[in-house]
C-alpha positions in Angstrom: 0.1 0.0 0.1 1.2 3.6 -1.0 1.2 6.3 0.9 -1.0 9.3 -1.1 0.1 12.6 1.1 -1.5 15.5 -0.6 -0.2 17.9 2.1 0.8 17.8 5.7 -0.5 20.4 8.2 1.2 22.6 10.5 -1.5 24.9 12.9 0.1 28.2 15.0 -1.0 30.4 17.2 -0.5 32.7 15.1 0.0 32.6 10.8 3.5 34.6 11.4 4.7 32.3 14.7 4.6 29.1 12.2 6.5 31.7 8.8 8.6 31.6 11.2 9.6 28.4 12.6 9.4 26.3 9.0 12.1 28.9 7.6 13.8 28.1 11.2 13.6 24.6 10.4 14.1 24.4 6.4 15.8 27.8 5.5 12.6 28.7 2.8 10.3 31.2 4.2 6.3 29.6 3.2 4.2 32.0 0.7 1.0 33.9 1.9 -1.9 31.4 0.3 -5.1 32.4 1.6 -8.3 33.1 3.3 -10.6 30.6 3.5 -14.1 31.9 4.2 -17.0 31.2 6.5 -13.6 28.8 8.5 -11.6 31.1 10.8 -8.8 30.0 9.3 -6.1 31.8 6.4 -2.6 29.7 5.9 0.7 29.9 3.9 3.0 27.5 1.8 5.8 25.9 0.9 5.9 22.6 -2.2 7.5 20.2 -0.9 7.3 18.2 -4.2 5.1 18.6 -7.7 2.2 17.2 -6.1 2.9 17.4 -2.0 2.9 21.0 0.0 3.1 21.7 3.4 0.5 24.1 5.2 1.1 26.1 8.0 -2.0 27.3 9.2 -4.1 29.4 12.4 -6.8 31.0 13.4 -7.5 33.9 11.3 -7.5 37.5 13.1 -10.4 38.3 9.8 -12.6 36.2 10.7 -13.6 36.1 14.6 -16.7 35.8 14.4 -16.6 32.0 13.4 -17.5 29.6 15.2 -15.1 28.3 17.9 -13.9 26.0 18.1 -12.8 26.0 14.6 -12.0 23.8 11.6 -8.4 21.3 12.3 -8.4 22.2 15.9 -6.7 25.3 14.3 -7.3 27.0 17.0 -6.1 24.1 19.7 -2.2 24.4 19.9 -0.4 26.2 22.4 3.2 26.0 19.7 3.9 25.4 16.3 3.5 21.7 15.6 2.9 18.9 12.5 -0.8 18.4 14.0 -3.4 16.2 10.3 -2.5 15.5 7.1 -4.3 14.9 3.9 -4.1 12.3 2.0 -5.5 12.1 -2.1 -7.7 10.2 -2.8 -10.5 11.0 -6.6 -13.1 9.1 -5.2 -14.3 10.4 -2.3 -17.4 9.6 -2.3 -17.5 6.0 -2.7 -14.6 5.8 0.1 -16.7 6.9 2.3 -19.1 4.7 2.4 -16.4 1.9 2.7 -14.9 3.3 5.6 -18.9 3.9 7.4 -19.6 -0.3 6.2 -16.8 -0.7 7.9 -17.6 1.2 10.7 -15.4 4.2 10.2 -16.4 7.7 10.3 -14.7 10.2 8.3 -17.7 12.4 7.9 -19.8 14.2 4.5 -18.0 15.3 1.2 -18.1 19.1 1.1 -16.4 22.1 -0.8 -14.0 24.1 0.1 -12.3 27.2 -1.9 -9.6 28.8 -0.5 -8.9 33.0 -2.8 -4.9 33.0 -3.5 -3.2 37.1 -2.8 -3.5 37.2 -7.0 -7.6 36.4 -7.0 -7.7 33.1 -8.7 -10.0 31.0 -6.2 -8.6 27.3 -5.4 -12.0 25.0 -5.3 -11.7 21.7 -3.9 -13.1 18.5 -2.2 -12.4 17.2 1.0 -13.6 14.4 3.7 -15.2 16.3 7.2 -11.5 17.3 8.4 -13.3 17.2 12.2 -14.1 14.0 12.1 -10.8 13.3 12.9 -10.9 9.5 14.6 -8.1 9.1 15.7 -6.2 12.4 16.6 -4.6 13.9 13.6 -3.0 10.4 12.8 -5.6 9.0 10.3 -5.8 12.0 7.3 -8.8 13.5 5.9 -9.2 12.7 2.0 -9.3 15.7 -0.9 -9.6 15.8 -4.8 -8.5 18.9 -5.9 -10.5 17.7 -9.5 -10.6 20.5 -12.5 -8.1 23.3 -10.3 -4.3 23.1 -10.9 -2.8 21.6 -7.9 -1.1 24.1 -5.4 1.9 22.9 -4.7 2.9 23.4 -9.1 3.1 27.3 -8.3 4.5 27.6 -4.7 8.3 28.4 -3.6 10.4 24.6 -2.9 10.8 24.3 0.5 12.6 21.0 0.1 11.2 17.4 -0.7 9.6 15.2 0.5 11.0 12.0 2.2 8.3 10.0 5.0 6.0 10.7 7.5 5.9 8.2 10.3 3.3 8.7 13.1 3.1 7.9 17.2 -0.6 6.9 18.6 -1.5 5.6 22.9 -3.1 3.7 20.9 -1.7 1.8 17.4 -3.3 -0.8 16.3 -6.8 1.1 17.0 -5.4 3.0 14.7 -3.9 1.1 12.1 -6.7 -1.3 11.8 -8.6 2.7 10.8 -5.6 2.6 8.2 -5.8 -0.7 6.6 -10.4 0.5 6.2 -9.1 3.7 3.6 -6.0 1.3 1.9 -2.7 3.6 3.7 0.9 1.6 4.4 1.2 4.1 7.4 2.6 1.8 10.0 1.5 3.7 13.9 4.0 2.7 16.5 3.6 3.5 19.8 3.6 6.9 21.5 2.6 8.3 25.1 1.0 11.2 22.9 -0.5 11.3 18.8 3.1 12.5 16.9 3.8 12.9 13.9 7.0 13.4 12.3 7.7 14.4 8.5 11.2 13.4 7.3 11.9 16.4 4.7 15.0 16.9 2.7 16.6 20.1 2.3 20.3 21.4 1.3 21.1 20.9 4.1 20.1 17.0 4.6 17.3 15.8 6.4 14.8 17.8 8.7 12.5 16.4 10.7 9.0 18.3 11.5 6.8 17.0 13.2 
């Protein structure tokens, strides 16, 4: 089984603090992506390859009236960290039904969008990140449909190498991985945690 990583989600209390931390780790500064209108967040991005990227996400001060908690638990972190990831899928509805038939709830498929600084509207479909049955270790799934993948137009921050995960209940999470056809072997850890290895010009860096 392959691991079709679409993007890694790095949450921070403020977008600036997340961008600063990633720049210190990778030697490249994420560029502002835009606002998730109605969801209360905004982001900054770096390409990690032709079809994978790193997303720094944080609460958007310009959307203070959005109900809390925010999607993707973006308002739950007190320091920047890797909290979630998204996997590629081109048949979300079938995946959701298959998982539901085996007792795994991925939530409803919905549409999302984000306005880039140049005014271009990106749109996609995704399973509900708020379903989150494994504390961010099991991904949500995304389909960009006819939108060009964002990684292709972003500055390069390195090359994605691998993703590792730990969880207090690895057997349960690994069973979920089997249901959705992902080959991420989760190891035991005191707390849920993700570890992304990224090749940079100065060597491999672990983002966690």
